[in-house]
N, C-alpha and C positions, 0 to 999 in steps of 0.2 A: 790757527784756524783758516786764514786766507790761503796758506800753502795747501792745506788739505782740500779746501774747496776748489782751488784751481786744479789740483791733481785729479779730483773726481771729475771735474768738467772736462779735462783733457782726456781722461779715460773714456768718458761717455762719448766724446767727439770721435775718438779713435774707433770705438765700437760702432758708432753710427756710420762712419765712413766704410768700415769693414763690411757691415751688413749691406750697405748700399751697393758696394762692389759685388758682393756675393749674389744679390738679388737678380742681377742682370746676367749672371755668368752661365747658368746651366743651359738655358735655351740657346744662347749665343754659341756656347761650346758645342752643343749637339748639332746645330745648323752648320757651324764651321767644319766640324768633323764629318758631317753627312751621314752619321750613323748613331742610333740610340743604343747605349749600353744598358741592357735590361737584365736585372737579376731574377732568376727563376729557380725552381727546385732542381734537385739532381735527377728527378724523374718520378712523377706521380700521375698515373693515368687520369685523364679528364681535365687536369689542371696545367701541367707542363711536363711534357715528356718528348724525347726525340726518338724517331724510328731508326731503322738500320741504315738509312741514308743520311741521318743527321738532321732530318726535317722535324722541327718542333711543332707541337699542337697542344691545345688545351685552353681553358678559360683564361688562365693567367697569361699564356702566350698571346691570346687575342687581345688582352689588355695592353701588352707591349706593342702589338701591331697598331692598336688604336692610337696610342700616344705618338708613334712614328708617323702615322697617317696625318695627324693633326699638325705636327711640328715640321715634318719633312715632306709631307704630301705623298709618301711612299711607304706602305706597310711592310715592305721587304728590307728596308734599310735598318736592320737590327743586328746587333751582336748579342746573342744570348749567353749569359754568364751563369752556369749552374752553381748553386750554393746550397750547403747544408744549413741546418738551423743555427749552428754555432757561428758560421761564417757570414751570414746574411747582413747583419747590422754593421759589422766592421767594414764590409765591402762598400756599403752605402756611405758610411761616415768618412771613409778614406777617399771617396770619389772614384773608386773603381767602376761603379755603376751609377747611372743617372737616376734610376728609379728601381725600386724593388717591388715586383709583382709576384709574390711567392707564398700564397696562403698564410699570411701573417696576421695574427690576432691583434686588434686594437685594444690596448690596455692603458691604464693610468701611468704605470711605471714606464712603459715604452714611450708614451707620449710626452712625458715630463722629464726624463732623466737621460735619454740617449742622444739628444740633439736631433731628433727626427720628428716629422709630421706625417700623420695619416691623412690621405687625400679622399677618404670616403670608404664605402663598403661595396665590394663587388660580389660577396657571397656571405650570407648569414648561415653560420654553422653552429655545431655544438658537439662536445666530446662524447664519445660512446665507447662500446666494447665489442670486439670481434671475438667470437668463441667457436670452437669446434663442436659440431653436433654430438660428438662422442663424449663431451664433457657432461652432457645431460642437464644443463641449467637453462632456465627460461628468464631469469631476471638477474640484474647486476647485484641484487641483494643476496644472492646465493654464492657470491664470489669470495667469501671470507677464507683467508689462508691461501689464496691463489697466487701463483707466480705471474706477474704482469709484464709483458714486453712493452717498452716505451722508448720514444726517441728523446735524447737529451737536448737541452737548450730550448725547450718548448713550454708553452703554458700548460700542457698536459700533465707535467710532473706535479705542479702545485694542485691542479684540479683533482688529480688522482689521490694525493695525500689528504686533501680536504674531504673528499667523498668517503673514503674509508674511515677517517677519523669520526666524521659526523654519524656514521652508521655503525660505529663500534666494531669494525672489522679489521683484521690484520691482512697484510699482503707482502709479497716479496717483489721488489722492483728489479727488472732485468733490463739494463739501460744500454742503448746503442746510439751511434752518431747519425745513421742514415735510415731512410725508410726501408731500403733493400735489406739491410742487416737485421732490422727489426722483424720484417716479414719472414726472412729465412729462419730466424730463431723460433718464431711461432710455428712455422712449417715443420721444423725438426723436433718440436716438442720441448724446447727449452723453457717454454712458458705455457700457461694454460689459457692466457688471454692476451690480446693485443689491444691497446688503447690509443686512440688518436681522435682527431675530428672525424665525425661520421662520414663526411664526404671522402676523406682520405681512406677510411676503412673500406668503403665501397670500391674505391679504385684499387687498393692493395689486394682486395679479395679476388679481383679478376686475374691476378698473377699467380694464384695458388694452383697447383696441379689439378685439384678437384674443387673448384670454387663452391660447388653445391654442398660440400661437406662442412662449410663454415657459414655463420650468419651473424648479423649485427643485432645485439640485444636492444630492446625497446627504449631503455633509459637514455636520456640525454642529460648529462650532469653539469653542463656549463653553457655559457653564452660565448660564442666565438665569432665575432664580426671580423671577417677577413677583408683586407683591402690593400691598395697600393701605398707605398711609403716613399717619402722624399726627405732630403736634408732640411733642417730648420734654417732660417735666415734667407730663404729664397722664395718670397711670397709669389713672385711672378710665375715661377715654375710650379709651385704648389697649386696655383689657380689653374694652370694649363692641365695638369694631371687630373685634378678634381673635376673640371668641367668636361674633360674627355670622357670620363665614365658617366657623368650626368647626361651627356649628349646621347649616349647609347640607350639609356633608360628612357629619356624623353622621346627618342625615335620610336621605340617600341610602343609607347603610349599613343603616339600620333599615327601609328600604322606605317611608318617608313621602314622599308627593308632594303637590303642590298640589291634586290631585284627590281623594286619599283621606285627607288629614289630619283632616278632621272625623270620618270614620267611625273612624279609628284612635284619635282622642282619646276618642271615646265608648265604644269597645268593647275596646280593647287592655288586656290584663292585664300586658304587659311593663313591668317597672320602668324600663327604659331609655327606652321610648317615653313613659311617663307623666312621667318626669323632663324629657324634652326639651320636651314641650308644656306643662309648668308645673303638673302635677297633683300631683307629689311632689317631695321634695328641697328645695333652697334656692330653686328656681324663679328669680324675678327679683331676689331680695334681694341676691345677691352683686354684681350689676351696677348696682343702683339703678334697675332697670326694672320694668315690670309683669310679673306672673307668666307672661303669655302671649306674651312677647317673641319666643321662638323659633317658637311657633305662627304668629304674624303673618308672620314671614319665610317660612315654608314655604307658608302659605296664599296670600300675595300675590305671592311671587317664585318659590318652588319649591326643590327640593333642588339640590345641586351638579350632578348628572347632567342634570337638566332644563335648567339654565342653560347647561351646556356644549353639549348636543345642539342646542338651538334656535338657538344663536348661531354655533357654529363646527363642530359635529359632522358626521357623515357624511350627515345629512339636510339640511344647510345648503349654501349655495353654496361655502363654504370646504372642505367635505368633509375635515375633519381627524379622524383616529382618536384615541381617548382616549390611547393610549400611556402615558407617565409620569403623565398626569392621570387615569388610572383609579384606582379605589379600591385600597388596599393588598391587599385580599382578592381582587382581580381582575387582578393583574399590574402594577398601577401603584404609585405611592408617595403617593397622596392619603390622608391619615391625620389624624384629629382626636383630640386628647387627650380622655380621658373626661369627659363632661358629668355630673359628680357631685360 
């Protein structure tokens, strides 16, 4: 019994030492390297996509920039690592990337069995269906017997099976590894329907030769809270990524933008504003960052509303309304814990 007890104690001590070592490693490694390795999608309009010059843009890309701004003080110090759905978790687990910001749904299985932690939600989404107007349907309940294009390695596969089972309908799954392959199959008529998160459907639709000939059905068949992911065992890094995204939400609520943050920092008497920009309170001490970490995010990237509108909002090609992604004070559910 004593031998077993000592063996367990030794194992626990080894694990504690290992975790303690890991906890300090990611931030230090990123700062030593001088570059953030950020996992993104292989190309999804509005979220993460590179232009012909290799310049990346999108909500998820701005998430990468925000973390780099907080940790390195420079939103340009990023290596973007394009990953498909099957590759993304392995890349994070292996240390190839420091953070995954790639339209990834927060689920129980992913949170409890992959050795990963979700650091919050940067977009509340839900799965839907993209159909051609020629199909002549107005509801997902009319899709019985349809061939459905879907990307492998996503939560969409189980959601699709559940929805058709619950509604006593049959379907044929046509599975591909990437968004591009899935869209191409839909375009070429290999399937009647394309299913994915609604935000992705709006983005993919813009790549069709005639976007006006396809539309998204009204049904939303799942909850898809999308957010940044980090490895477990590194609480310091988890906190940095978590509060990076919270800072952008808080900035929008307080009215701080990339254009006015300097003036607000210089003139505002609001304790909330002064805490956010690092003039009062614990500033950067709690995260092990410089006092102006949140100021750098706002100045270089913007608040959450700015990020949303320029990438997917009503003024963008995707033309998506804020909906659930509006601030809690404006009809949505976007809410940051107090920065104090």
